[in-house]
C-alpha positions as CSV (number, residue, x, y, z in Angstrom):
1,M,-7.3,19.1,-6.3
2,W,-4.0,19.8,-4.5
3,C,-2.1,17.8,-2.0
4,L,-0.4,19.7,0.8
5,A,3.1,18.3,0.9
6,P,5.5,18.6,3.8
7,R,9.1,19.8,3.3
8,R,11.9,17.3,2.9
9,G,13.2,16.7,6.4
10,A,10.1,18.2,8.1
11,R,9.6,17.0,11.6
12,H,6.9,14.4,12.1
13,L,4.0,15.3,14.3
14,P,2.8,13.0,17.1
15,W,-0.1,11.5,15.1
16,G,2.2,10.6,12.2
17,G,1.7,13.6,9.9
18,S,4.2,16.3,8.9
19,L,4.2,20.0,8.7
20,R,2.6,21.5,5.6
21,S,4.5,23.2,2.8
22,P,3.8,24.2,-0.8
23,A,1.1,22.3,-2.6
24,V,1.7,19.6,-5.3
25,P,-0.9,18.4,-7.7
26,C,-3.0,15.5,-6.6
27,R,-5.6,13.8,-8.8
28,A,-5.8,10.3,-7.4
29,V,-4.9,8.2,-4.4
30,I,-3.4,4.7,-4.4
31,F,-3.0,2.3,-1.5
32,D,-0.6,-0.6,-1.5
33,F,-2.5,-3.7,-0.3
34,N,-0.4,-6.0,2.0
35,G,0.6,-4.1,5.2
36,T,-1.0,-0.8,4.1
37,L,-4.7,-1.1,3.3
38,S,-4.7,-4.6,4.9
39,D,-2.8,-4.8,8.2
40,D,-1.7,-8.3,7.4
41,E,2.1,-8.4,7.4
42,P,2.1,-10.7,10.5
43,V,-0.2,-13.1,8.7
44,L,2.2,-13.1,5.7
45,A,5.2,-13.6,7.9
46,R,3.5,-16.6,9.5
47,V,2.5,-18.2,6.2
48,Y,5.9,-17.7,4.6
49,T,7.8,-19.1,7.7
50,E,5.5,-22.2,7.5
51,L,6.4,-22.7,3.9
52,V,10.1,-21.8,3.7
53,P,12.4,-24.1,5.7
54,G,14.6,-22.1,8.0
55,L,12.9,-18.7,7.3
56,T,12.2,-16.7,10.5
57,E,9.8,-13.8,11.0
58,N,12.8,-11.6,11.5
59,D,14.2,-12.7,8.1
60,Y,10.9,-11.9,6.5
61,Y,10.7,-8.4,7.8
62,E,14.4,-7.7,7.3
63,R,14.8,-9.0,3.7
64,L,11.5,-10.0,2.1
65,A,8.6,-7.8,3.1
66,G,7.2,-6.2,0.0
67,H,8.7,-8.6,-2.5
68,T,6.8,-10.9,-4.8
69,D,6.1,-14.6,-4.3
70,K,8.6,-15.5,-7.0
71,T,11.3,-13.7,-5.1
72,I,10.4,-15.3,-1.8
73,L,9.2,-18.8,-2.8
74,G,10.6,-19.3,-6.3
75,P,8.7,-20.0,-9.5
76,D,6.8,-23.1,-8.3
77,P,3.0,-22.4,-9.0
78,A,1.8,-25.0,-6.6
79,L,3.8,-23.5,-3.7
80,I,2.5,-20.0,-4.6
81,A,-1.1,-21.4,-4.7
82,E,-0.6,-23.0,-1.3
83,R,0.6,-19.7,0.1
84,I,-2.4,-17.9,-1.2
85,R,-4.8,-20.6,0.1
86,R,-3.3,-20.4,3.6
87,Y,-3.4,-16.6,3.5
88,N,-7.0,-16.6,2.4
89,E,-8.0,-18.9,5.2
90,L,-6.7,-16.3,7.7
91,V,-7.8,-13.0,6.3
92,A,-10.7,-13.5,3.9
93,D,-13.2,-12.1,6.5
94,G,-11.8,-8.6,5.9
95,A,-10.8,-8.1,9.5
96,T,-7.3,-7.0,8.6
97,V,-8.8,-3.7,7.2
98,D,-9.6,-1.7,10.3
99,E,-12.5,0.7,10.5
100,R,-10.4,3.8,10.5
101,T,-8.8,2.7,7.2
102,R,-12.1,1.9,5.7
103,E,-13.4,5.3,6.6
104,A,-10.3,7.0,5.1
105,V,-10.7,5.1,1.8
106,R,-14.3,6.0,1.5
107,F,-13.5,9.6,2.3
108,A,-10.8,9.8,-0.4
109,A,-13.1,8.0,-2.9
110,G,-15.7,10.7,-2.3
111,H,-13.4,13.3,-3.7
112,L,-11.2,11.7,-6.4
113,P,-10.3,8.3,-7.9
114,V,-8.9,5.7,-5.6
115,G,-7.0,2.5,-6.4
116,V,-5.1,-0.4,-5.0
117,V,-1.7,-1.4,-6.5
118,S,-0.1,-4.5,-5.1
119,S,2.4,-7.3,-5.7
120,A,-0.2,-9.7,-4.4
121,Y,-2.5,-11.7,-6.7
122,R,-6.2,-10.9,-7.3
123,A,-7.2,-14.2,-5.8
124,E,-6.1,-12.9,-2.4
125,I,-6.9,-9.2,-2.8
126,D,-10.5,-9.5,-4.0
127,P,-11.9,-11.5,-1.0
128,V,-10.5,-9.0,1.5
129,L,-11.8,-6.0,-0.5
130,A,-15.2,-7.6,-0.8
131,A,-15.5,-8.6,2.9
132,S,-14.3,-5.1,4.0
133,G,-16.9,-3.4,1.8
134,L,-14.3,-1.5,-0.2
135,R,-14.4,-3.1,-3.6
136,N,-17.1,-1.0,-5.0
137,V,-15.6,2.3,-3.9
138,L,-12.3,1.6,-5.8
139,T,-11.8,2.8,-9.4
140,A,-9.0,0.4,-10.2
141,V,-7.1,-2.6,-8.7
142,V,-3.7,-3.5,-10.1
143,S,-2.3,-6.8,-8.9
144,L,0.7,-9.0,-9.9
145,D,-1.6,-10.6,-12.5
146,D,-1.6,-7.4,-14.4
147,V,2.1,-6.6,-14.8
148,E,5.3,-8.3,-15.9
149,R,7.5,-6.9,-13.2
150,G,6.4,-6.4,-9.6
151,K,7.7,-3.9,-7.1
152,P,10.4,-2.4,-6.7
153,D,9.9,-1.9,-10.4
154,P,7.7,1.1,-11.1
155,E,5.5,-0.8,-13.6
156,P,2.7,-1.5,-11.1
157,Y,2.3,2.2,-10.3
158,L,2.6,3.3,-13.9
159,T,-0.2,0.9,-14.7
160,G,-2.2,2.2,-11.8
161,A,-1.9,5.8,-12.9
162,E,-2.9,4.8,-16.4
163,R,-6.0,3.0,-15.2
164,L,-7.0,5.9,-13.0
165,G,-6.6,8.3,-15.9
166,V,-3.9,10.5,-14.3
167,G,-0.2,11.1,-14.6
168,P,2.1,9.2,-12.1
169,H,3.3,12.6,-10.7
170,E,-0.4,13.3,-9.8
171,L,-0.6,10.3,-7.4
172,V,-0.5,10.2,-3.7
173,V,0.6,6.7,-2.7
174,F,0.5,4.9,0.6
175,E,3.2,2.2,1.2
176,D,4.6,0.3,4.1
177,T,7.9,-1.2,2.8
178,D,11.0,0.2,1.3
179,V,10.4,-2.0,-1.7
180,G,7.0,-0.3,-2.3
181,V,8.3,3.2,-1.6
182,A,11.1,2.6,-4.2
183,A,8.5,1.5,-6.8
184,A,6.2,4.5,-6.2
185,K,9.0,7.0,-6.2
186,A,10.5,5.6,-9.4
187,A,7.1,6.1,-11.0
188,G,7.1,9.8,-9.9
189,A,4.4,9.7,-7.2
190,Y,4.2,11.5,-3.9
191,V,4.6,8.8,-1.2
192,V,3.4,8.5,2.3
193,G,5.4,5.8,4.2
194,L,3.4,3.8,6.8
195,T,5.8,2.9,9.5
196,R,4.1,-0.1,11.1
197,T,5.9,-2.8,9.1
198,V,9.6,-1.9,8.7
199,G,9.9,1.2,10.7
200,S,10.7,4.8,9.7
201,A,14.5,4.4,9.0
202,R,13.9,2.1,6.0
203,L,11.2,4.4,4.6
204,A,13.6,7.4,4.4
205,A,12.9,7.8,0.6
206,A,9.2,8.5,1.3
207,D,8.0,12.1,1.1
208,E,6.5,11.8,4.6
209,L,5.7,9.2,7.2
210,A,2.6,8.3,9.1
211,E,1.8,5.8,11.8
212,R,-1.7,5.0,10.5
213,I,-4.2,5.8,7.8
214,D,-7.3,7.7,8.9
215,V,-9.6,10.5,7.7
216,P,-7.6,13.4,9.3
217,L,-4.5,12.3,7.3
218,L,-6.4,12.0,4.0
219,E,-8.2,15.3,4.8
220,R,-4.9,17.1,5.2
221,L,-3.3,15.5,2.2
222,L,-6.1,16.2,-0.2
223,G,-6.6,19.7,1.2
224,V,-10.3,19.0,1.7
225,R,-12.3,20.5,4.6
226,C,-15.4,18.7,5.7
227,S,-18.0,20.0,8.0
């Protein structure tokens, strides 16, 4: 299968896509979790500001979105566990994964392997995937539990590619932070930057930008026509 890739510097269309240009190989799709598959960055900002004295939401979005718990909270396991507990109380019903995103993931999974690669822990990812009905359509989930180094290191995406049985350069990755984009690009993937968390300027290293995830976007990227 081939992904229809936009040119560098291509103008962005009103719905968030970009103009097509020569195809690049595509054999699997990976979604980041926080802020991408799950529209939960406001939840994370709320929880972190409750736990870190003096931290504001603006601080979180400007400096910390996309980073690991150890970077934000330090190495204290009890504090990290409390952060996960508070997060799960707010999102475990799956409501942060909207219906358009669910449809897009199912669409992609009907054509090629789909995975999730995240700097979050399985204890917070799994409940959301289960509640949103997406766990069984995914081929692989890579969490912070599975790697030694989180994003922006490329290890999570290299691990994801290996588990999906493809080369990193054969991945299309969706990310919402500059940290995540850096990790995916360092791994060699084609990256779609989702602008809703940190805006388009900070995602300049992505291959293209989108405002949302939906079936038309996946259909274009995968070069698949459905009746």
